[in-house]
C-alpha positions in Angstrom: 34.1 39.2 86.7 37.4 37.6 86.1 40.5 39.1 84.9 40.8 38.8 81.2 44.5 36.5 80.1 46.1 38.5 78.2 49.0 36.2 78.3 47.8 33.4 76.8 47.2 32.4 72.8 43.7 33.2 72.9 41.4 34.7 76.0 39.9 32.8 78.6 36.5 34.2 77.7 34.2 36.8 75.3 32.2 39.1 76.3 28.8 38.9 74.7 27.5 43.1 74.9 23.8 42.2 73.5 22.5 44.9 70.8 25.4 47.5 71.3 23.4 51.6 71.3 19.8 49.5 72.9 21.2 48.7 76.0 18.8 50.6 77.7 16.2 48.4 75.8 17.7 45.0 76.7 14.6 44.5 79.4 12.1 45.2 77.1 13.8 43.2 73.5 13.8 40.5 75.8 9.7 40.0 76.0 9.4 39.7 72.1 12.6 37.5 72.1 11.4 34.9 74.8 8.3 34.8 73.6 9.3 33.5 70.2 11.7 31.0 72.0 8.6 29.6 73.9 6.6 29.1 71.1 9.4 27.7 68.8 9.9 24.8 71.9 5.8 24.6 72.5 5.5 24.4 68.8 8.6 22.2 67.9 8.3 19.6 70.3 4.6 19.3 70.0 5.2 18.2 66.5 7.9 15.6 67.6 5.3 14.3 70.0 2.5 13.8 67.4 4.6 12.6 64.6 6.3 9.9 67.0 3.4 9.2 68.2 1.4 8.1 65.5 2.1 5.1 63.1 0.0 7.2 60.3 2.3 10.1 60.2 5.6 8.1 59.8 5.5 9.0 56.1 8.3 10.4 54.6 7.3 14.0 54.6 6.5 14.1 58.7 9.9 12.3 58.7 11.2 15.3 57.2 9.4 17.6 59.2 10.8 15.5 62.6 13.8 16.5 61.5 13.2 19.9 60.9 12.1 20.5 64.4 14.3 18.7 66.0 17.2 21.0 64.2 15.0 23.7 65.0 15.1 23.4 68.7 19.1 22.9 68.9 19.2 25.7 66.7 17.2 28.4 68.7 18.3 26.6 72.2 22.1 26.8 71.0 21.4 30.8 71.1 18.4 32.1 73.1 19.1 31.3 76.3 22.9 32.9 76.4 21.3 35.7 75.1 17.5 36.3 77.6 20.7 35.8 80.3 22.7 39.0 78.9 19.2 40.8 78.6 18.3 40.0 81.7 21.2 39.2 84.0 24.2 41.4 82.2 25.3 37.9 82.2 28.0 38.8 79.1 31.0 36.3 79.5 31.2 33.1 78.3 33.8 31.1 78.1 36.4 30.5 75.0 35.4 27.5 74.2 31.6 27.7 74.6 31.8 30.1 72.5 33.3 28.3 69.8 31.0 25.4 70.3 27.9 27.8 70.1 29.3 28.9 66.8 29.8 25.7 66.0 26.4 24.3 66.5 24.2 27.9 65.0 26.1 28.0 62.1 26.3 23.4 61.5 22.3 23.5 62.2 21.7 25.8 59.6 23.5 24.3 57.0 21.5 21.3 58.3 18.3 23.4 57.8 18.9 23.9 54.8 19.7 21.0 53.4 16.2 19.1 55.0 14.8 22.0 53.0 16.0 20.4 50.1 15.1 17.0 51.1 11.3 18.1 51.5 11.4 19.7 48.2 12.4 16.6 46.3 10.0 14.7 48.6 7.3 16.9 47.0 8.9 16.6 43.6 8.2 13.1 43.9 5.1 12.8 45.3 3.7 15.2 42.6 6.1 14.5 39.7 6.6 10.8 40.2 3.3 9.3 42.3 3.5 5.9 41.3 7.1 5.7 42.4 6.8 7.8 45.7 7.2 4.5 48.2 9.9 3.2 46.4 11.9 6.1 45.8 11.3 7.5 49.4 12.3 4.3 51.3 12.9 4.4 55.5 16.8 3.3 54.3 16.9 6.6 51.7 15.5 8.9 53.9 17.8 7.9 57.0 21.3 8.5 54.2 19.2 11.9 53.5 19.6 12.7 57.0 23.1 10.9 57.7 24.3 13.4 54.7 23.2 16.3 55.9 24.5 16.0 59.0 27.8 14.8 57.8 28.1 17.8 55.0 27.2 20.6 58.2 30.2 18.9 60.7 32.4 18.8 57.3 32.1 22.3 56.9 32.4 23.5 59.8 34.3 21.3 62.1 37.4 23.1 61.2 36.1 26.8 62.1 36.8 26.2 65.8 39.9 24.7 64.9 41.3 27.8 62.9 39.7 30.4 65.4 42.0 28.8 68.5 45.5 29.2 66.4 44.7 32.8 66.7 45.9 35.6 69.1 42.8 37.9 69.9 44.7 41.3 70.8 41.8 43.0 69.5 40.4 42.4 72.9 37.2 40.2 74.3 34.7 42.2 73.2 31.7 40.7 70.5 29.6 43.4 69.5 26.8 40.4 69.2 24.3 38.6 71.2 26.0 35.2 70.5 29.2 34.0 69.1 28.7 34.3 65.3 32.1 33.3 63.2 32.7 36.1 61.4 32.5 38.4 64.4 35.0 36.1 66.6 37.2 36.3 63.4 37.3 40.6 63.8 39.0 40.4 67.3 41.9 37.8 65.8 45.5 39.0 64.6 47.5 37.7 62.1 45.7 36.6 58.9 42.5 35.6 58.2 41.7 36.1 55.4 41.4 32.2 54.7 38.7 32.1 57.7 36.9 35.3 55.7 37.1 33.4 52.2 36.1 29.8 53.7 33.3 31.9 56.2 31.8 33.3 52.5 32.3 30.6 50.7 30.4 28.1 52.5 27.6 30.7 53.0 27.2 30.9 49.1 27.8 27.6 48.8 25.0 26.3 50.5 22.7 29.0 50.1 23.1 29.0 46.7 23.1 25.8 45.5 20.5 24.7 48.1 18.0 27.4 46.9 19.2 26.7 43.6 17.7 23.3 43.6 14.7 24.0 45.6 13.8 26.0 42.6 14.5 23.7 40.0 12.2 20.8 42.2 9.6 23.4 42.1 9.7 24.6 38.6 9.6 20.9 37.3 6.6 20.5 40.4 4.8 23.1 38.3 5.2 22.0 35.1 3.5 18.8 36.1 0.5 20.4 38.3 -0.2 22.7 35.3 -0.2 19.4 33.0 -3.7 18.1 35.2 -6.7 18.0 34.3 -8.8 19.7 36.8 -8.5 22.7 38.3 -9.6 20.8 41.5 -6.7 18.3 41.2 -4.2 21.5 40.4 -5.0 22.8 43.9 -5.0 19.6 45.5 -1.6 19.0 44.1 -0.1 22.6 44.7 -2.3 22.3 48.1 0.7 20.0 49.3 3.7 22.0 48.7 1.9 25.2 50.4 3.7 24.5 53.6 6.9 23.4 52.3 6.7 27.0 50.5 6.5 28.6 53.8 8.7 27.1 55.6 11.4 28.1 52.9 10.5 31.5 52.6 10.6 31.7 56.3 14.0 30.4 56.5 15.7 31.6 53.0 14.2 35.5 53.2 15.9 36.8 56.8 19.2 35.2 54.9 18.8 37.1 51.6 17.2 40.3 53.5 20.5 40.0 55.8 22.7 39.7 53.3 21.3 43.0 50.9 21.4 45.2 54.1 24.9 43.8 54.8 25.7 45.3 51.2 23.2 48.1 50.2 23.0 49.5 54.3 26.7 49.8 55.7 26.2 53.0 57.3 23.2 51.2 59.3 23.6 51.4 62.8 25.0 47.9 63.7 21.8 47.2 66.1 20.1 47.4 62.6 22.0 44.4 61.3 22.1 42.4 64.7 18.3 42.5 64.7 18.3 41.3 61.8 20.6 38.6 62.7 18.8 37.5 65.2 15.2 37.6 63.2 17.0 34.8 61.4 17.4 33.0 64.6 14.2 33.2 65.5 12.1 33.5 62.8 12.0 29.8 61.3 11.8 27.8 64.4 8.6 30.3 66.0 6.9 29.9 62.7 7.2 26.4 60.9 5.4 24.8 63.6 2.3 27.3 63.1 2.9 26.8 59.3 2.3 23.3 59.1 0.2 23.2 62.0 -2.1 25.1 60.3 -2.0 24.2 56.7 -1.6 20.0 57.3 -5.0 18.5 58.0 -3.2 15.4 59.8 -1.3 17.7 62.5 -4.0 20.4 62.8 -6.3 17.4 63.1 -4.2 15.5 65.8 -3.4 18.4 67.2 -6.5 19.8 68.6 -7.2 15.8 69.9 -4.3 16.4 72.1 -5.6 19.7 73.3 -9.1 18.5 73.5 -8.2 14.7 74.9 -9.5 13.4 71.9 -9.0 10.7 69.8 -8.6 11.4 66.6 
């Protein structure tokens, strides 16, 4: 292992400790982690292939789903390979700039996922509340603009953080008590005035989670009102059935965020590994379950997945 460069403004590398307190279980913990990562890779790659291969799926709902799958691939791949290297080979060292890059991809793509889930809520709102205008509102040009806006918002919010972290002197050593380079975990090692970073990190998280989730909830209030006004029970069931997959994806993404946030406030004295395991669950769970949710609950995707693996054209 190379020596820690204390003469530089920033360290040459950081040391990711994995899950402190559970080092003796790293190999066992790696089994569900690697299994979840494998499922995420297979599921999201399959979704992307099916949506690209079948022209019938080139509709707004499935194009947003393709965006979600691509984001989940980047999100899980930005952290899991290094995490498994820690668990399997005790490869804890990560280059300073690689750490900043990992942090940028982790947080920016989490923000993008929140934006795409909001866009999918808007898609369901238009499909149910304004069905006659669906194709005229959700055009290919608008979908492209939404995708670009989601990426631009995430990059704009996150691009300052690596530059802010680069200017600090890290006098508290190179050891990060985490599995990956999370923003606040890096800030805790810095000396000097880190108030702006603390405020920025909290403000962005609150802005994204609260604002996006508020608009998602508002969309579903309008959707529920429109569904309840339908004449027949069968029509209501069919209309709301088109939202089940999206609701599952929303719960998969936001529930771990809310639980982790609550735990940080009501269980501050809990062992550090409890918070780290929750953070890892947030990273692993949505990319793993989203393809399963959409594969099981969406007929068009389910039929094509079955056709793909049975080598039959559906």
